[in-house]
DOKOL-61499 format. One record per atom (N, C-alpha, C): residue number from 1; residue in one letter; atom name; z, x, y. Coordinates in nm, 2 decimals, always signed. Each point is the difference from the previous one (the first is absolute). Layout:
N
+-----+-----+------+--------+--------+--------+
|   n | res | atom |      Z |      X |      Y |
+-----+-----+------+--------+--------+--------+
| NUM |   A |   CA |      Z |      X |      Y |
...
+-----+-----+------+--------+--------+--------+
This chain:
85
+-----+-----+------+--------+--------+--------+
|   n | res | atom |      Z |      X |      Y |
+-----+-----+------+--------+--------+--------+
|   1 |   Y |    N |  +0.02 |  +0.05 |  -0.12 |
|   1 |   Y |   CA |  +0.03 |  -0.02 |  +0.14 |
|   1 |   Y |    C |  -0.07 |  +0.07 |  +0.09 |
|   2 |   W |    N |  +0.01 |  -0.07 |  +0.12 |
|   2 |   W |   CA |  -0.02 |  +0.07 |  +0.17 |
|   2 |   W |    C |  +0.05 |  -0.13 |  +0.08 |
|   3 |   G |    N |  +0.02 |  +0.05 |  +0.08 |
|   3 |   G |   CA |  -0.02 |  -0.04 |  +0.11 |
|   3 |   G |    C |  -0.04 |  +0.09 |  +0.19 |
|   4 |   I |    N |  -0.07 |  -0.07 |  +0.04 |
|   4 |   I |   CA |  +0.02 |  +0.05 |  +0.15 |
|   4 |   I |    C |  -0.05 |  -0.06 |  +0.16 |
|   5 |   V |    N |  +0.05 |  +0.07 |  +0.07 |
|   5 |   V |   CA |  -0.01 |  -0.06 |  +0.11 |
|   5 |   V |    C |  -0.05 |  +0.08 |  +0.14 |
|   6 |   G |    N |  -0.04 |  -0.09 |  +0.11 |
|   6 |   G |   CA |  -0.07 |  +0.10 |  +0.07 |
|   6 |   G |    C |  +0.03 |  -0.09 |  +0.16 |
|   7 |   Y |    N |  -0.03 |  +0.11 |  +0.10 |
|   7 |   Y |   CA |  +0.07 |  -0.02 |  +0.10 |
|   7 |   Y |    C |  -0.13 |  +0.03 |  +0.09 |
|   8 |   Q |    N |  -0.05 |  -0.10 |  +0.12 |
|   8 |   Q |   CA |  -0.08 |  +0.01 |  +0.07 |
|   8 |   Q |    C |  +0.05 |  +0.06 |  +0.15 |
|   9 |   I |    N |  -0.01 |  +0.14 |  +0.01 |
|   9 |   I |   CA |  +0.03 |  +0.05 |  +0.12 |
|   9 |   I |    C |  -0.12 |  -0.01 |  +0.10 |
|  10 |   I |    N |  -0.13 |  +0.00 |  +0.04 |
|  10 |   I |   CA |  -0.04 |  -0.06 |  +0.05 |
|  10 |   I |    C |  -0.11 |  -0.10 |  -0.09 |
|  11 |   P |    N |  +0.04 |  -0.14 |  +0.02 |
|  11 |   P |   CA |  -0.09 |  -0.07 |  -0.05 |
|  11 |   P |    C |  -0.14 |  -0.01 |  -0.04 |
|  12 |   K |    N |  -0.02 |  +0.01 |  -0.10 |
|  12 |   K |   CA |  -0.19 |  -0.02 |  -0.02 |
|  12 |   K |    C |  -0.06 |  +0.17 |  -0.03 |
|  13 |   K |    N |  +0.13 |  +0.10 |  +0.04 |
|  13 |   K |   CA |  -0.07 |  +0.14 |  +0.00 |
|  13 |   K |    C |  +0.10 |  +0.11 |  -0.07 |
|  14 |   L |    N |  +0.09 |  -0.05 |  +0.05 |
|  14 |   L |   CA |  +0.11 |  +0.11 |  -0.09 |
|  14 |   L |    C |  +0.13 |  -0.04 |  -0.05 |
|  15 |   E |    N |  -0.02 |  +0.02 |  -0.20 |
|  15 |   E |   CA |  +0.09 |  -0.04 |  -0.06 |
|  15 |   E |    C |  +0.11 |  +0.08 |  -0.07 |
|  16 |   L |    N |  +0.16 |  -0.01 |  +0.01 |
|  16 |   L |   CA |  +0.07 |  +0.11 |  -0.08 |
|  16 |   L |    C |  -0.04 |  -0.06 |  -0.15 |
|  17 |   V |    N |  +0.03 |  +0.05 |  -0.12 |
|  17 |   V |   CA |  +0.06 |  -0.11 |  -0.07 |
|  17 |   V |    C |  +0.08 |  +0.07 |  -0.12 |
|  18 |   G |    N |  +0.07 |  -0.02 |  -0.08 |
|  18 |   G |   CA |  +0.07 |  +0.04 |  -0.12 |
|  18 |   G |    C |  -0.01 |  -0.08 |  -0.15 |
|  19 |   K |    N |  +0.04 |  +0.03 |  -0.08 |
|  19 |   K |   CA |  -0.09 |  -0.01 |  -0.13 |
|  19 |   K |    C |  +0.09 |  +0.07 |  -0.09 |
|  20 |   W |    N |  +0.11 |  -0.06 |  -0.08 |
|  20 |   W |   CA |  +0.04 |  -0.01 |  -0.10 |
|  20 |   W |    C |  -0.05 |  +0.00 |  -0.18 |
|  21 |   E |    N |  +0.04 |  +0.08 |  -0.08 |
|  21 |   E |   CA |  -0.08 |  -0.05 |  -0.14 |
|  21 |   E |    C |  +0.04 |  +0.06 |  -0.10 |
|  22 |   Y |    N |  +0.04 |  -0.06 |  -0.08 |
|  22 |   Y |   CA |  +0.07 |  +0.02 |  -0.16 |
|  22 |   Y |    C |  -0.12 |  -0.01 |  -0.11 |
|  23 |   F |    N |  -0.05 |  +0.06 |  -0.10 |
|  23 |   F |   CA |  -0.04 |  -0.08 |  -0.11 |
|  23 |   F |    C |  +0.09 |  +0.15 |  -0.13 |
|  24 |   H |    N |  +0.00 |  -0.13 |  -0.04 |
|  24 |   H |   CA |  +0.06 |  +0.00 |  -0.18 |
|  24 |   H |    C |  -0.10 |  -0.02 |  -0.15 |
|  25 |   P |    N |  -0.05 |  +0.08 |  -0.02 |
|  25 |   P |   CA |  -0.11 |  -0.07 |  -0.07 |
|  25 |   P |    C |  +0.09 |  -0.04 |  -0.16 |
|  26 |   D |    N |  +0.12 |  +0.01 |  -0.02 |
|  26 |   D |   CA |  +0.04 |  -0.03 |  -0.13 |
|  26 |   D |    C |  +0.02 |  +0.04 |  -0.09 |
|  27 |   Q |    N |  -0.08 |  +0.14 |  +0.00 |
|  27 |   Q |   CA |  -0.06 |  +0.05 |  -0.15 |
|  27 |   Q |    C |  +0.19 |  +0.11 |  -0.05 |
|  28 |   S |    N |  +0.06 |  +0.03 |  +0.09 |
|  28 |   S |   CA |  +0.15 |  +0.05 |  -0.08 |
|  28 |   S |    C |  +0.08 |  -0.03 |  +0.18 |
|  29 |   P |    N |  +0.07 |  +0.04 |  -0.05 |
|  29 |   P |   CA |  +0.11 |  -0.10 |  +0.09 |
|  29 |   P |    C |  +0.02 |  +0.11 |  +0.15 |
|  30 |   S |    N |  -0.05 |  +0.16 |  +0.00 |
|  30 |   S |   CA |  +0.04 |  +0.04 |  +0.11 |
|  30 |   S |    C |  -0.16 |  -0.04 |  +0.09 |
|  31 |   D |    N |  -0.13 |  -0.04 |  -0.01 |
|  31 |   D |   CA |  -0.16 |  +0.06 |  -0.01 |
|  31 |   D |    C |  +0.00 |  -0.08 |  +0.15 |
|  32 |   D |    N |  +0.13 |  -0.01 |  +0.16 |
|  32 |   D |   CA |  -0.07 |  -0.01 |  +0.09 |
|  32 |   D |    C |  -0.04 |  +0.05 |  +0.12 |
|  33 |   L |    N |  -0.08 |  -0.05 |  +0.06 |
|  33 |   L |   CA |  -0.03 |  +0.04 |  +0.11 |
|  33 |   L |    C |  +0.01 |  -0.06 |  +0.10 |
|  34 |   R |    N |  +0.06 |  +0.06 |  +0.11 |
|  34 |   R |   CA |  +0.06 |  -0.04 |  +0.18 |
|  34 |   R |    C |  -0.11 |  +0.10 |  +0.08 |
|  35 |   T |    N |  -0.05 |  -0.12 |  +0.09 |
|  35 |   T |   CA |  -0.02 |  +0.08 |  +0.13 |
|  35 |   T |    C |  +0.06 |  -0.10 |  +0.15 |
|  36 |   V |    N |  -0.03 |  +0.03 |  +0.09 |
|  36 |   V |   CA |  +0.05 |  -0.02 |  +0.12 |
|  36 |   V |    C |  -0.13 |  +0.12 |  +0.10 |
|  37 |   T |    N |  -0.08 |  -0.09 |  +0.06 |
|  37 |   T |   CA |  -0.07 |  +0.00 |  +0.05 |
|  37 |   T |    C |  +0.00 |  -0.09 |  +0.22 |
|  38 |   G |    N |  +0.04 |  +0.17 |  +0.05 |
|  38 |   G |   CA |  -0.03 |  -0.13 |  +0.15 |
|  38 |   G |    C |  -0.14 |  +0.15 |  +0.08 |
|  39 |   G |    N |  -0.10 |  -0.15 |  +0.04 |
|  39 |   G |   CA |  -0.07 |  +0.04 |  +0.06 |
|  39 |   G |    C |  -0.09 |  -0.04 |  +0.17 |
|  40 |   I |    N |  -0.16 |  -0.01 |  +0.01 |
|  40 |   I |   CA |  -0.02 |  -0.04 |  +0.16 |
|  40 |   I |    C |  -0.11 |  -0.08 |  -0.03 |
|  41 |   N |    N |  -0.08 |  -0.08 |  +0.05 |
|  41 |   N |   CA |  -0.08 |  -0.03 |  -0.02 |
|  41 |   N |    C |  -0.09 |  -0.02 |  +0.14 |
|  42 |   W |    N |  -0.10 |  +0.01 |  +0.02 |
|  42 |   W |   CA |  -0.08 |  +0.02 |  +0.17 |
|  42 |   W |    C |  -0.08 |  -0.14 |  -0.04 |
|  43 |   Y |    N |  +0.01 |  -0.06 |  +0.09 |
|  43 |   Y |   CA |  -0.16 |  -0.16 |  -0.04 |
|  43 |   Y |    C |  -0.06 |  +0.09 |  +0.13 |
|  44 |   I |    N |  -0.12 |  +0.05 |  -0.01 |
|  44 |   I |   CA |  -0.08 |  +0.07 |  +0.04 |
|  44 |   I |    C |  -0.13 |  -0.13 |  +0.07 |
|  45 |   K |    N |  +0.02 |  -0.09 |  -0.07 |
|  45 |   K |   CA |  -0.11 |  -0.10 |  +0.04 |
|  45 |   K |    C |  +0.02 |  -0.12 |  -0.11 |
|  46 |   G |    N |  +0.15 |  -0.05 |  +0.03 |
|  46 |   G |   CA |  +0.01 |  -0.14 |  -0.03 |
|  46 |   G |    C |  +0.06 |  +0.06 |  -0.15 |
|  47 |   R |    N |  -0.04 |  -0.06 |  -0.14 |
|  47 |   R |   CA |  +0.03 |  +0.02 |  -0.07 |
|  47 |   R |    C |  -0.18 |  +0.06 |  -0.10 |
|  48 |   D |    N |  -0.08 |  +0.04 |  +0.08 |
|  48 |   D |   CA |  -0.14 |  +0.01 |  -0.05 |
|  48 |   D |    C |  +0.06 |  +0.18 |  +0.02 |
|  49 |   I |    N |  -0.01 |  +0.04 |  +0.06 |
|  49 |   I |   CA |  +0.06 |  +0.19 |  +0.01 |
|  49 |   I |    C |  +0.16 |  +0.03 |  +0.00 |
|  50 |   T |    N |  +0.06 |  +0.00 |  -0.08 |
|  50 |   T |   CA |  +0.13 |  +0.03 |  -0.02 |
|  50 |   T |    C |  +0.03 |  +0.17 |  -0.08 |
|  51 |   L |    N |  +0.06 |  +0.09 |  +0.07 |
|  51 |   L |   CA |  +0.04 |  +0.15 |  -0.06 |
|  51 |   L |    C |  +0.16 |  -0.02 |  -0.07 |
|  52 |   M |    N |  +0.09 |  +0.01 |  -0.05 |
|  52 |   M |   CA |  +0.06 |  +0.02 |  -0.11 |
|  52 |   M |    C |  +0.06 |  +0.13 |  -0.01 |
|  53 |   L |    N |  +0.14 |  +0.05 |  -0.03 |
|  53 |   L |   CA |  +0.07 |  +0.11 |  +0.03 |
|  53 |   L |    C |  +0.14 |  +0.01 |  -0.08 |
|  54 |   D |    N |  -0.03 |  +0.02 |  -0.10 |
|  54 |   D |   CA |  +0.13 |  -0.06 |  -0.04 |
|  54 |   D |    C |  +0.08 |  +0.17 |  -0.12 |
|  55 |   Y |    N |  +0.15 |  +0.00 |  +0.00 |
|  55 |   Y |   CA |  +0.09 |  +0.06 |  -0.11 |
|  55 |   Y |    C |  +0.06 |  -0.05 |  -0.06 |
|  56 |   L |    N |  +0.00 |  +0.05 |  -0.14 |
|  56 |   L |   CA |  +0.06 |  -0.07 |  -0.15 |
|  56 |   L |    C |  +0.14 |  +0.14 |  +0.00 |
|  57 |   H |    N |  +0.06 |  -0.09 |  -0.06 |
|  57 |   H |   CA |  +0.07 |  +0.11 |  -0.04 |
|  57 |   H |    C |  +0.06 |  -0.07 |  -0.11 |
|  58 |   T |    N |  -0.02 |  +0.08 |  -0.18 |
|  58 |   T |   CA |  -0.02 |  -0.08 |  -0.07 |
|  58 |   T |    C |  +0.09 |  +0.06 |  -0.10 |
|  59 |   W |    N |  +0.13 |  -0.04 |  -0.10 |
|  59 |   W |   CA |  +0.07 |  +0.05 |  -0.09 |
|  59 |   W |    C |  -0.01 |  -0.06 |  -0.15 |
|  60 |   S |    N |  +0.04 |  +0.00 |  -0.09 |
|  60 |   S |   CA |  -0.04 |  +0.00 |  -0.16 |
|  60 |   S |    C |  +0.16 |  +0.05 |  -0.05 |
|  61 |   H |    N |  +0.05 |  -0.10 |  -0.11 |
|  61 |   H |   CA |  +0.12 |  +0.02 |  -0.04 |
|  61 |   H |    C |  -0.03 |  +0.06 |  -0.16 |
|  62 |   F |    N |  -0.15 |  -0.05 |  +0.02 |
|  62 |   F |   CA |  -0.07 |  +0.07 |  -0.17 |
|  62 |   F |    C |  -0.02 |  +0.15 |  +0.00 |
|  63 |   R |    N |  -0.06 |  +0.02 |  +0.13 |
|  63 |   R |   CA |  -0.04 |  +0.16 |  +0.02 |
|  63 |   R |    C |  +0.14 |  +0.10 |  +0.04 |
|  64 |   E |    N |  +0.08 |  -0.08 |  +0.07 |
|  64 |   E |   CA |  +0.15 |  +0.10 |  -0.03 |
|  64 |   E |    C |  +0.06 |  -0.01 |  -0.15 |
|  65 |   L |    N |  +0.00 |  -0.10 |  -0.08 |
|  65 |   L |   CA |  +0.03 |  +0.06 |  -0.16 |
|  65 |   L |    C |  -0.09 |  +0.06 |  -0.06 |
|  66 |   N |    N |  -0.15 |  +0.02 |  +0.05 |
|  66 |   N |   CA |  -0.08 |  +0.04 |  -0.06 |
|  66 |   N |    C |  -0.10 |  +0.06 |  +0.08 |
|  67 |   P |    N |  +0.08 |  +0.15 |  +0.07 |
|  67 |   P |   CA |  -0.08 |  +0.10 |  +0.07 |
|  67 |   P |    C |  -0.16 |  -0.01 |  -0.03 |
|  68 |   G |    N |  +0.01 |  +0.05 |  -0.16 |
|  68 |   G |   CA |  -0.20 |  +0.05 |  -0.06 |
|  68 |   G |    C |  -0.09 |  -0.12 |  +0.07 |
|  69 |   F |    N |  +0.03 |  -0.08 |  +0.04 |
|  69 |   F |   CA |  -0.10 |  -0.09 |  +0.14 |
|  69 |   F |    C |  -0.04 |  +0.02 |  +0.08 |
|  70 |   G |    N |  +0.11 |  +0.08 |  +0.11 |
|  70 |   G |   CA |  -0.06 |  +0.05 |  +0.05 |
|  70 |   G |    C |  +0.17 |  -0.07 |  +0.13 |
|  71 |   R |    N |  -0.02 |  +0.06 |  +0.10 |
|  71 |   R |   CA |  +0.13 |  -0.04 |  +0.12 |
|  71 |   R |    C |  +0.07 |  -0.12 |  -0.02 |
|  72 |   D |    N |  +0.10 |  +0.00 |  +0.03 |
|  72 |   D |   CA |  +0.06 |  -0.13 |  +0.00 |
|  72 |   D |    C |  +0.02 |  -0.06 |  +0.15 |
|  73 |   Q |    N |  -0.07 |  +0.01 |  +0.10 |
|  73 |   Q |   CA |  +0.03 |  -0.02 |  +0.10 |
|  73 |   Q |    C |  -0.17 |  +0.07 |  +0.12 |
|  74 |   F |    N |  -0.05 |  -0.07 |  +0.13 |
|  74 |   F |   CA |  -0.10 |  +0.03 |  -0.06 |
|  74 |   F |    C |  -0.08 |  -0.09 |  +0.14 |
|  75 |   D |    N |  -0.07 |  +0.04 |  +0.16 |
|  75 |   D |   CA |  -0.04 |  -0.07 |  +0.11 |
|  75 |   D |    C |  -0.12 |  +0.07 |  -0.01 |
|  76 |   E |    N |  -0.02 |  -0.12 |  +0.09 |
|  76 |   E |   CA |  -0.20 |  +0.00 |  +0.03 |
|  76 |   E |    C |  +0.01 |  +0.00 |  +0.15 |
|  77 |   I |    N |  -0.13 |  +0.01 |  +0.08 |
|  77 |   I |   CA |  -0.03 |  -0.06 |  +0.08 |
|  77 |   I |    C |  -0.10 |  -0.05 |  -0.04 |
|  78 |   M |    N |  -0.07 |  -0.15 |  +0.02 |
|  78 |   M |   CA |  -0.09 |  -0.05 |  -0.01 |
|  78 |   M |    C |  -0.16 |  -0.11 |  +0.12 |
|  79 |   T |    N |  -0.10 |  +0.09 |  -0.01 |
|  79 |   T |   CA |  -0.07 |  -0.06 |  +0.15 |
|  79 |   T |    C |  -0.09 |  -0.06 |  -0.09 |
|  80 |   R |    N |  -0.04 |  -0.15 |  +0.12 |
|  80 |   R |   CA |  -0.10 |  -0.07 |  -0.08 |
|  80 |   R |    C |  -0.08 |  -0.08 |  +0.10 |
|  81 |   A |    N |  -0.09 |  -0.06 |  +0.00 |
|  81 |   A |   CA |  -0.12 |  -0.04 |  +0.10 |
|  81 |   A |    C |  -0.09 |  -0.10 |  -0.05 |
|  82 |   E |    N |  +0.06 |  -0.10 |  +0.08 |
|  82 |   E |   CA |  -0.08 |  -0.18 |  -0.04 |
|  82 |   E |    C |  -0.10 |  +0.02 |  +0.10 |
|  83 |   F |    N |  -0.09 |  -0.05 |  -0.08 |
|  83 |   F |   CA |  -0.11 |  -0.16 |  +0.07 |
|  83 |   F |    C |  -0.07 |  -0.03 |  -0.05 |
|  84 |   S |    N |  +0.03 |  -0.10 |  +0.13 |
|  84 |   S |   CA |  -0.07 |  -0.15 |  -0.10 |
|  84 |   S |    C |  -0.10 |  -0.09 |  +0.09 |
|  85 |   F |    N |  -0.14 |  -0.06 |  -0.12 |
|  85 |   F |   CA |  -0.10 |  -0.03 |  +0.10 |
|  85 |   F |    C |  -0.07 |  -0.10 |  -0.09 |
+-----+-----+------+--------+--------+--------+
């Protein structure tokens, strides 16, 4: 499951967003993933042209218990451009 919130700093132009995600595929007792995201959306031309920048922090109890699968916490920066026509 996940939850997301957004607040438009400049209406229809600039928006702050926050998201919390939890994923548990139920294959083992500790195989969950959790991610916290903070970002900003810039609506250049309404919703027709949008630029997005997000920072994500993810952690996994499964990887903490099984270090052979990689680090148990990691950070990402993600950018995206959307064009609607």
